[in-house]
Steps between C-alpha positions, in 0.01 A plus 500: 500500500411587860273783381321263259443243782367775727266624229365155438448439870323833536272430206415153627442622852274777371293262294473270804375790716250608236360151472471486879316826501269370231430189706383719788283704267341176371440386857341827592278496190388141591415606855310797367270267305385357831394826656348672192649852535372808328592449132546877454772522763819604316714246682265216414484605134881516484532155655252353262646675200837337553382156602192431287684506161733226633208301647312539171800369302521193728125447477514510112778243474434267790166382635541614858145550624371192689167501676478876482838551659758689291845344543681737262672681790659168608632450145638855511673432841653178360618679185655779709686249726616311189637808344672606824641161592586349159510759219675785680741278688595315186533823304721650767725196517522486113596866480739502795686184406497585133308205351594598146732204468247239605360259233218256505567134440 
């Protein structure tokens, strides 16, 4: 049981850290749009290759461009925080406490 709890905590913690890292990557990609770096730079291409698919998904499903300003990174930040604060915390509590016996109603 202790090993199971430690495994769950490690997985949740790892997911939290990966989401935090992705938040920093999104922030860097947003800042790069202001300075217009060389698009052939491998670092810039890497950053855009891992952020633009997520931004495009948000743009397709939610109208987030207002007055020429793209707000999709803000939606991505909000989604990351929601997953970190609500989804992962709830999942960890459910798995650690053993929510199998809980019923609705």
